[in-house]
C-alpha positions in Angstrom: -17.1 0.6 1.6 -17.2 -0.8 5.1 -18.4 -4.2 3.9 -22.0 -3.5 4.7 -24.9 -4.5 2.4 -27.4 -2.3 0.7 -31.0 -3.0 0.0 -32.5 -1.8 -3.3 -34.8 -2.8 -6.1 -33.4 -4.8 -9.0 -35.0 -5.0 -12.5 -34.1 -8.2 -14.2 -35.1 -6.6 -17.5 -32.2 -4.1 -17.7 -32.4 -1.6 -20.5 -29.3 0.4 -21.3 -31.1 3.3 -22.8 -32.7 4.1 -19.5 -29.6 3.8 -17.2 -29.8 7.5 -16.4 -33.5 7.6 -15.9 -34.3 4.6 -13.7 -32.8 4.3 -10.2 -32.9 0.5 -10.4 -30.8 0.3 -13.6 -27.5 1.3 -12.0 -27.7 -1.2 -9.2 -29.0 -3.9 -11.7 -26.0 -3.2 -14.0 -23.5 -3.6 -11.1 -25.2 -6.8 -10.0 -25.3 -8.4 -13.5 -21.7 -7.4 -14.2 -20.5 -9.1 -11.1 -19.5 -6.0 -9.1 -22.2 -6.8 -6.5 -23.6 -10.1 -5.3 -27.1 -10.9 -4.2 -27.4 -11.8 -0.5 -31.2 -12.0 -0.4 -34.1 -11.3 -2.8 -37.9 -11.0 -2.5 -40.2 -10.5 -5.4 -42.3 -7.3 -5.0 -45.7 -7.9 -6.7 -46.6 -4.2 -6.4 -43.8 -3.0 -8.8 -42.7 -6.4 -10.4 -39.1 -5.8 -9.2 -37.0 -7.7 -6.8 -36.2 -6.1 -3.4 -32.6 -7.3 -3.0 -29.9 -7.1 -0.4 -26.6 -6.6 -2.2 -23.0 -6.8 -1.1 -19.5 -6.4 -2.5 -18.6 -10.0 -3.7 -14.9 -10.2 -2.8 -11.8 -8.4 -1.8 -10.7 -7.7 -5.4 -13.9 -5.8 -6.2 -13.7 -4.0 -2.8 -10.2 -2.8 -3.7 -11.4 -1.7 -7.1 -14.2 0.4 -5.5 -11.8 1.9 -2.9 -9.3 2.9 -5.6 -12.0 4.2 -8.0 -13.6 6.5 -5.4 -10.3 7.6 -4.0 -9.0 8.6 -7.5 -12.2 10.2 -8.5 -12.4 12.2 -5.3 -8.7 13.1 -5.4 -9.1 14.5 -8.9 -11.8 16.9 -7.6 -9.4 18.6 -5.2 -6.6 21.0 -6.4 -3.9 19.2 -4.4 -3.3 15.9 -2.5 -2.7 18.0 0.6 -6.2 19.5 0.4 -7.7 16.0 -0.2 -5.9 14.6 2.8 -7.1 17.5 5.0 -10.7 17.0 3.8 -10.6 13.3 4.8 -8.8 14.0 8.0 -11.5 16.4 9.1 -14.1 13.7 8.5 -12.2 11.0 10.3 -11.3 13.0 13.5 -14.8 14.6 13.7 -14.0 18.2 12.8 -17.6 18.7 11.6 -17.4 22.4 10.9 -14.2 22.1 8.9 -15.4 19.1 7.0 -18.7 20.9 6.2 -16.8 23.9 4.9 -14.6 21.7 2.7 -17.5 19.7 1.4 -19.4 22.9 0.6 -16.4 24.2 -1.3 -16.1 20.9 -3.2 -19.8 20.8 -4.1 -19.7 24.4 -5.3 -16.7 23.7 -7.6 -17.9 20.3 -8.9 -21.7 20.5 -9.2 -23.0 22.3 -12.3 -26.3 24.0 -12.8 -27.5 20.9 -14.8 -26.8 18.7 -11.8 -28.9 20.7 -9.3 -31.3 22.7 -11.5 -34.9 23.2 -10.3 -37.7 21.0 -11.6 -38.8 17.4 -11.6 -35.3 16.0 -11.2 -33.9 18.8 -9.0 -32.8 16.5 -6.2 -31.4 13.7 -8.3 -27.9 15.0 -7.8 -28.0 14.5 -4.1 -29.1 10.8 -4.4 -25.4 10.1 -5.0 -24.8 10.9 -1.4 -27.4 8.4 -0.1 -25.8 5.5 1.9 
């Protein structure tokens, strides 16, 4: 959200029935729909995917992302005040308070099915990758 790019693999053969099973599908969908732009791409012969550097294409899409995530996150907190406090702890570096608030948020919003043990047990946390 700071205007930085992200590097990920892109599959030009996007299949909608595997969007939730393939890590590349989500990024591919955002790229093909115009919500990301390709800055650089190199074909990877090992996996037949493109290793791409992606960025937000324009200010309109950046505004959309900011509003989307703010509204999504705001709806996870019981009040606007609690949400503002959560963000403030992060911005001013109150790590202990932020960690406490984040732990509370995760305990309330993550279900057993998001974090269950097994082959996909860590998939929930990939949403926190930069």
